[in-house]
C-alpha positions in Angstrom: 156.9 -9.0 67.8 155.9 -11.0 70.8 152.3 -12.1 70.5 152.1 -14.3 73.5 153.8 -13.8 76.8 154.6 -16.5 79.1 152.8 -16.5 82.4 156.0 -16.1 84.3 157.0 -13.1 82.4 153.7 -11.4 83.1 154.1 -12.1 86.8 157.7 -10.7 86.8 156.4 -7.1 85.8 156.4 -4.6 88.6 153.2 -2.8 89.5 154.7 0.5 88.1 155.4 -1.1 84.7 151.9 -2.4 84.5 150.5 1.1 85.2 152.7 2.7 82.5 151.7 0.1 80.1 148.0 0.7 80.8 148.5 4.5 80.5 150.1 4.1 77.1 147.2 2.0 75.9 144.7 4.7 77.0 146.7 7.5 75.3 147.0 5.5 72.1 143.2 5.1 72.0 142.8 8.9 72.6 145.1 9.9 69.8 142.6 8.4 67.3 140.1 11.1 68.2 142.4 14.0 68.9 143.7 14.7 65.4 140.4 14.5 63.5 139.0 17.0 66.0 141.9 19.4 65.5 141.3 19.2 61.7 137.6 20.0 62.2 138.4 23.0 64.4 140.8 24.4 61.7 138.1 23.9 59.1 135.5 25.8 61.1 137.8 28.7 61.7 138.7 29.0 58.0 135.1 28.8 57.0 134.2 31.5 59.5 136.9 33.8 58.2 135.8 33.3 54.6 132.1 34.0 55.5 133.1 37.1 57.5 135.2 38.5 54.7 132.4 37.8 52.2 129.9 39.5 54.5 132.1 42.6 54.9 132.6 42.8 51.1 128.9 42.4 50.5 128.0 45.1 53.0 130.5 47.4 51.5 129.2 46.8 48.0 125.6 47.4 49.3 126.6 50.7 51.0 128.5 51.8 47.9 125.5 51.1 45.7 123.1 52.9 48.0 125.3 56.0 48.1 126.6 56.2 44.5 123.9 54.5 42.4 120.7 55.1 44.3 122.0 58.2 46.2 120.0 57.3 49.3 120.0 59.9 52.1 118.8 57.5 54.8 120.1 58.3 58.3 121.9 54.9 58.7 124.0 55.7 55.6 124.7 59.2 56.9 126.0 57.6 60.1 128.2 55.2 58.1 129.7 58.1 56.1 130.6 59.8 59.4 132.7 56.7 60.3 134.0 55.8 56.8 135.2 58.9 54.8 133.4 58.3 51.6 133.9 61.0 48.9 131.0 62.6 47.1 133.1 65.0 44.9 136.5 66.7 44.5 137.2 70.4 44.2 140.6 71.3 42.8 141.8 67.9 43.9 140.4 68.3 47.4 138.0 65.5 48.6 134.4 66.6 49.5 133.1 64.5 52.4 129.9 62.6 51.7 129.0 63.2 55.3 129.1 67.0 54.9 126.8 66.8 51.9 124.3 64.6 53.7 124.5 66.8 56.8 123.8 70.0 54.9 120.9 68.3 53.0 119.4 67.0 56.2 119.5 70.4 57.9 117.6 71.9 54.9 115.0 69.3 54.2 114.1 68.2 57.7 112.3 71.4 58.7 110.2 71.1 55.5 109.4 67.4 56.1 108.8 67.7 59.9 106.8 70.9 60.0 104.8 70.5 56.9 106.2 73.6 55.2 105.1 72.5 51.8 102.9 75.1 50.2 100.0 74.4 47.9 101.2 73.4 44.4 104.7 72.5 45.6 106.1 69.0 44.9 108.1 67.4 47.7 110.2 65.5 45.1 111.1 68.7 43.3 112.1 70.3 46.7 114.2 67.3 47.5 116.0 67.6 44.2 116.6 71.3 44.7 118.0 71.0 48.3 120.2 68.1 47.3 121.7 70.3 44.6 122.1 73.2 47.0 123.7 70.9 49.7 126.2 69.5 47.3 127.1 72.9 46.0 127.6 74.2 49.6 129.7 71.1 50.5 131.9 71.8 47.5 132.2 75.5 48.4 133.1 74.7 52.0 135.6 72.1 51.0 137.4 74.6 48.8 137.3 77.2 51.6 138.9 74.6 53.9 141.7 74.0 51.4 142.4 77.8 51.2 142.2 78.1 55.0 144.9 75.4 55.3 147.1 77.2 52.7 146.6 80.6 54.4 147.0 79.2 57.9 143.5 80.4 58.8 142.0 78.6 61.8 138.6 78.6 63.6 138.9 77.9 67.4 136.5 76.1 69.6 136.0 79.4 71.5 134.8 81.1 68.3 132.3 78.2 67.7 131.1 78.4 71.3 130.5 82.1 70.8 128.5 81.6 67.6 126.4 78.8 69.3 125.8 81.2 72.2 124.5 83.9 69.9 122.2 81.5 68.1 121.0 80.2 71.4 119.9 83.7 72.4 118.6 84.7 68.9 115.6 87.0 68.9 116.2 88.1 72.5 115.0 84.7 73.9 117.1 83.2 76.5 117.1 79.4 75.9 118.6 76.8 78.1 121.2 74.5 76.6 118.7 71.6 76.9 116.0 73.6 75.2 118.3 74.7 72.4 119.5 71.1 71.8 115.9 70.0 71.6 115.1 72.8 69.1 118.0 71.6 66.9 116.8 68.0 67.0 113.1 68.7 66.6 113.4 71.4 63.9 116.5 70.4 62.0 117.2 66.8 63.0 120.7 67.9 64.2 122.7 67.1 67.3 124.8 69.8 68.9 128.0 68.3 67.5 126.5 68.3 64.0 125.4 71.9 64.4 128.9 72.9 65.5 130.3 71.2 62.3 128.0 73.5 60.2 129.2 76.5 62.2 132.8 75.5 61.8 132.4 75.2 58.0 130.6 78.6 57.8 133.1 80.5 60.0 136.0 79.0 57.9 134.4 80.2 54.7 133.8 83.6 56.2 137.4 84.1 57.3 138.7 82.9 53.9 136.3 85.3 52.1 137.5 88.3 54.0 141.1 87.3 53.7 141.2 86.9 49.9 138.8 89.6 48.8 141.1 92.5 48.0 138.4 94.4 46.0 136.1 94.5 49.0 138.9 95.9 51.1 139.7 98.6 48.5 136.1 99.6 48.1 135.5 99.8 51.9 138.7 101.9 52.2 137.3 104.3 49.6 134.0 104.4 51.5 135.8 105.3 54.7 137.7 108.0 52.9 134.4 109.5 51.6 132.9 109.3 55.1 135.9 111.2 56.6 135.3 113.9 54.0 131.7 114.4 55.3 129.6 112.5 52.8 126.6 110.3 53.8 126.2 106.6 53.0 123.5 107.4 50.5 125.7 109.9 48.7 128.6 107.4 48.7 126.5 104.6 47.4 125.6 106.6 44.2 129.2 106.7 43.2 130.0 103.0 43.8 128.6 101.9 40.5 127.0 98.7 41.8 129.9 97.8 44.1 127.8 98.3 47.2 124.1 98.1 48.3 122.5 100.9 50.3 119.5 100.2 52.6 117.2 102.2 55.0 115.0 100.6 57.7 112.5 103.4 57.1 111.6 103.5 60.8 112.3 101.8 64.1 112.7 98.1 64.1 113.4 95.6 66.9 116.9 95.8 68.3 117.2 92.0 68.1 116.5 92.0 64.4 118.5 89.4 62.5 120.2 91.6 60.0 123.9 90.6 59.8 124.7 92.5 63.0 123.6 96.0 61.8 121.1 96.6 64.6 123.5 95.6 67.3 126.2 97.9 65.8 123.8 100.8 65.4 122.9 100.6 69.1 126.5 101.4 70.1 126.4 104.7 68.1 125.3 108.2 68.8 122.5 109.6 66.6 123.9 110.7 63.2 127.2 108.9 63.6 128.5 106.2 61.2 130.4 103.1 62.2 133.7 101.9 60.7 133.5 98.9 58.5 132.7 95.6 60.1 132.1 92.1 58.9 128.5 90.9 58.8 127.6 88.1 61.2 126.8 86.0 58.1 130.3 86.6 56.8 129.3 87.7 53.3 130.7 91.2 53.3 131.5 94.5 55.0 128.8 96.8 56.5 128.8 100.5 57.4 125.9 101.7 59.6 124.6 105.2 60.4 122.3 105.5 63.4 119.1 107.6 62.7 117.2 107.0 66.0 116.9 104.5 68.8 115.1 103.7 72.1 115.3 100.9 74.6 113.9 98.2 72.4 114.2 99.6 68.8 116.6 101.1 66.4 116.5 103.0 63.1 119.5 103.0 60.8 120.9 103.3 57.2 123.5 100.9 56.0 125.9 100.3 53.1 126.9 96.7 52.2 130.1 95.8 50.4 129.9 92.1 49.4 132.7 89.5 49.3 132.7 88.1 45.8 136.3 86.7 45.3 135.6 83.2 46.7 132.4 82.9 44.7 134.2 84.0 41.6 137.0 81.4 42.0 134.5 78.6 42.5 132.6 79.6 39.4 135.8 79.6 37.4 136.8 76.1 38.7 133.4 74.7 37.8 133.7 76.2 34.3 137.2 74.7 34.0 136.0 71.3 35.1 138.0 71.3 38.3 134.9 70.3 40.3 134.2 66.6 39.7 131.1 64.9 41.3 130.8 61.2 41.9 127.0 61.3 41.9 124.7 62.6 39.3 121.8 64.5 40.8 118.5 65.1 39.1 118.0 68.8 38.4 114.8 70.4 39.8 112.9 72.9 37.8 114.0 75.7 40.2 117.6 74.8 39.8 117.3 74.7 36.0 115.7 78.1 36.0 118.4 79.5 38.2 121.1 78.2 35.9 119.5 79.7 32.9 119.3 83.1 34.7 122.9 82.9 35.7 123.9 82.0 32.2 122.0 85.1 30.8 123.7 87.3 33.4 127.1 86.0 32.4 126.4 86.7 28.7 125.4 90.2 29.6 
């Protein structure tokens, strides 16, 4: 190493060599700060990733605890379950969406909480327990119907949902604008239109499946049609059905927009004394036959015979009994739910 340079040698360097030498000295000094800074950046990035992962895991654990341990029904948790497909139960191996359960519960409890529909002597906590149980049962029933619909290639189109929404928008003979109807849904039920359409989709699917699989209802309704063709009345036919059908009379003129499963609407299309062929009720729970007694411009009087769909309900009861319905939350039973179970148990024994 040359520690000292002679004066002559220094003078012999060209200007370019001097600039290069100076540049190298500056770069050498900079390198002492560059690498420690790179190391610091790497450390910050690693630490940030670790904190982010921990935060996500902690948030996930909190949401899991709120849903499955504390069974919270807060709106923010409902929104999360719409994004992340949490499961609240399984029916015959089919996953029940937590979001469907919360949606059905919200649509039931919101009118009571918002409109003060709690009667004297009623306990809001007991009502919440009752409607949670009802919502979970319905979510399980709908999920099984969805499974059967997939197996039977049964579909519900957007057009069918649009038609149902339109009927509901004009319910009671009142012509509501879309804006007004949406506001009614939000104010009375806490639902957006898309959420309401989801409920209709589930309901229509269940209705179609019920009609498809219920062979007994078809057989009984065919028998009824045969009796009608032979000249018998609905009341006469009902007496021989041995509990397989329900006969009703309006007893006088009622509003033609009466919400009665579509019977008033069907009766208006008939001539006096004539009876309709079987048709599925608008609620999808069975077949109706209707005989027109009298009508005017705004009212109608009719008799009807109802043949219920029971097959889907029977299958679900059997699966619950066989333990094929597994719930991931344990709901507190309300007094009303307990009483209903006891009554059902007594009916089963009989």
